[in-house]
N, C-alpha and C positions, 0 to 999 in steps of 0.2 A: 643141483641145477641140472637141467637138461640143455645139452650144448652141441650145436651143429658145427663141425669143423669141415669148411669147404676145402679141398686140396688137403686133407688130411693123411693121405699116404705119401706126401711128399716130404722133402728133407727137414723141414720145420715140423710139420705135422705128425710124423712118425716118432718125433721126440716129445712133442706135446701131448699127444692122445694118451699114451700110458701114464703121464704125470697126472692128467685130469681124472682118470678111472682110479688112480691111487688115492685121489682125495675124496672118491665117492660119488663123481658126478656120472650122469648118463650121458654117454658120448656117441653121436651119430657122426659117421664120416661120410662126406659126399665128395666123390673122386672119380675122374675117368679113367684112373688106373693107368694112365699112359706110360708110366715108368715102373708098372706093376705095383704089387701091395704087399709084397713079402716082409717089408718092414712092419707090417701091423699083425703079422701071424700071432705074437704073443698075446695080442689084445684079445684074441678070440677065446680065451681062457675066461674072460670076465664077461658075466652075464649082462652088464650094463653097456656093452660095446655092440655098436650096430655099424654095418657097412651098406651104402647104397651107392652102385655105380652109376654115374652120370656127369654132365657137363654143365657148367653154370651158363653156358649159352643156351641151354634147353630149359625154357621157363616152366614147362610143365613138370620136368623132373625135380627142378629146384623147389617150386612150390610143394611138392610133396616132401622133400627134404626138410623144409622149413616147419612143416606142420608140428604144432605141439612143442616146439623148441622155445626155450627162455633166452637164450644167447646164441650169436652166431660169431665164430672166429673165421674170418675171411682171409684164407690163404692161398686160394686157388688162383693161379696166375701163370703166364709163361714168364719165368724169371731169369733176369740177368742179361747182359749185352749179347752174348753168343746166341742164346736161345731165341731172342727177339729178332736177331738178325737173320736167323736161319728161316724163321717163320713169321714174317711181319704181319701178314693178314690175320693169322691165328692169335698172334699176340694182341692185336687191337681188339679182336672179338672178345678174347677171354678176359683180358685185364680192364677193358673200358665197359664193353657191352655187358659182360658177365656181372660185373660190379653193378651196373645200373639195373639189371634184372633182379639181382639180390635185393637192392633197395626198393625196387618197385614192388616186389612180393612179400616183404618182410612186414611184420605188425609193428607198429609204433612203439609197443613196449618190448620189443625183442632187441636186446643189447647187441651192438655190433662193434667188435674189435677188428680193425683194419691193418693188415701188414703193409704199409707203405715202405719207403726207403729213402736213405740218405742221398741216394743218386740223383734225387731231383734237384740236389744244389748245383751239380754240374761241376765246373772248373773254377774254383775261387782259392787260388794258391796263397794269397796274403791275407786272408780274412777268417776269423773263426765263426763258423755259421750257427746261428741260434734258430728257434722255431720262427722267429719274425724276420728273418733274412729273406732277401727276394731268392726265389727259385729260378734256376736256369737250366733245366736238363739238357743234355747233350747227346743223348741216346734214345732210341725208340722206347727201350724200356723204362727210362726215367720219365719220358713224356706220357706214357700211358698210365704209370703209376701216380703221377701227378694229377692228371685228369680224374683218376678214380678217387684219389684222396680228397679232392675239393667236393666231389659228390657226396661222399661219405659223410664229410664234416657238416656239409649243408643239410644232410638229411636228418641229423640230430640223433640224439641217444646213442652216441658213437664214440669211440676212441681210435684215432690213427696213430699208428707207431712208425716213425722214420728210423728204420734200422741201419746200424752200421753194417759193413760188410761181414756177412756171416761167415763163420769157418766152424771147424771141429768134426768130430765123428758122429754120424747120425746112422739110424736103420736103413734110411734110403741115402745112400752116399752121393755127394756131388763133387766133381773135380773142377768145375768151371768158377770156383772160388779161389782167390790168390794163396792164401796160406795152405789150402788143401792140394792145390795144383803144385806149388812150390815144393811141398813135402813130398808128394807122390814122385815128382820127377827126381828129386834128391835120392829117395829111396830105391827106386827102380832103375834109373838111367845113370845114377852117379854123376849127373852134371845138370846145370841149369844156366841159361842165358837170361839176363835180366835187362830188358830195355826200359829206359826213362826211370832209373833207379830212385831218382829225388822225388818222384810222384807220391803224394801223401795220400793215405786212405785212413779210415777208422775201423775198428773191427770189433765183433761180438760174437761170443761162443753161441752156438745153437741152443745149448741149455738155458743160457741166460736168455735167449729170445723167447723160450717156452714159459720161463718163470715170469717174464714181464706181462705175458698175456694172462697168466694166473693171477698176478697182481692186479691188472686191471679190472677183472672180474670181481676180485675180493674187495676192491676199493672204489667200487663204482660210482658212487655218489660223489666223491671228491675227484675222480678222473674224467668224467664223461663230458663230451661236448668240447674236446680240446685235442690238440695234436703234441707228441712228444717225441724228441730224439731219443733213442734207446742205444746205450752204449757207455763208455766211460774215458774221459780225456787221457787216461794213462795208457789206452790202446789206440792212439793215434800214431801211426807209423807210416815211414816211407817204404817203398818196395824193397830197398836196399836193407833196411831194418829187419823185414821179415825173412829175407833170404839168409841174412847172418844169423837169425835166430834158429833157422832150421840147420844151419851149419854147427850150432852147438850140440845137436843131436845126432847129426849124420855127417860122414866123412865123405864129401863130394865136391866135384869142380865147380867153381862158382865163377861166372864171367860176367862182368857189367858191360854191354855193348855200347860203344859211342856212336855207332851208326845202327839206324833203324828205329822204329816206333812201336809203341803200343797202340793197338786200334782203340782201346778204351781209354779216353783222355781224362777221366775224372780225377780230379786233384782238389782235395779240400780238407779242412780240420773242422771238427764239430765240438760244440758245448753240449753237456749233458745235465747242467745244473738244473733244469726245469723238472725233470722226473727224479732226480735225486731229492730235490726238495719235498717231493711227494712221499719218500722212503724207500725208492728202489736203487739197489746197488748191484752191479754186476759182480760175479764171483769167480770167474775162471780167466786167468791171464794169457798171454801169447804163449808164454814158455810151456804152460801146463797144457794148453790147446795142441802145440806142435808135437809135445811129448805122446799125446795119445795118438795123434794122427801118424807118427812113426810107427807105432805098435800096430796100428790097422793096416798100414800100407805094407808091412811085412807079412800080415796075415792073409790078406785077400787081393786077388786081381780086380781092380776096378775097372769099369768102362766109362770113358768120357765120351757122350755122344756128340760133343761140339768141339772134338779135338782139331777137326779140319775147318771149322767156322772162321 
């Protein structure tokens, strides 16, 4: 299959693209390279790998990228609360207008897998969300992804995935993800202050995210024209749970603050029964993911571009 991956140099894309190439697919990445493209360097060894530098807000460039493709994995976005807060206009243009461009330009027979987010549920502390639950995004990130998801589903021949909070080691590392951030602070600073530790999130490893995309493409006829939460109920944790899991791997000072708040107020629990019924299961739990993060944090000095946001 010929597959276009928008945002393919990013956190999920740099994990997904090598896996697609290993399966024998021809992969074209369309990415602005805002955060560089070093994570894709090993892919250059594969003759089925192609990189086109461009932005999804550029209709001409996107049209060229779409030419001849069988499927599109749409990852290109300004991702997460901090990044969208830092560049709200860019977030709107990329996440919403960029998705509209893609849907306008793609042919009806070109499959689209869209990376949405569980963030669109917002704050529902006493309710387990499923795909039919009312959405209530409380951040610009959640709002833009919800708007784009609706467009994707209305366009047809598509699958939308509402991912749990991502974590784990990727070739294009991110620290604006709670488990990654907590682990990095524990390893490098030997201390961590946690605000509103009872707030609950659900998590999914970046490699399981990549696996879910390949699953959709492999099972297209049974998956298409629908939305799915992606994760596992066993990965529903409070912020305190995550911090204490890190404590099992790193000796550091952990403090739960009684005064102060977290700017990101998401608080929800999610059901993943729907995608599990289709045959997809996640494979990497929090303990294994934190263990690999500890090894990575000891090895490399990561830069967090949103540290002061």
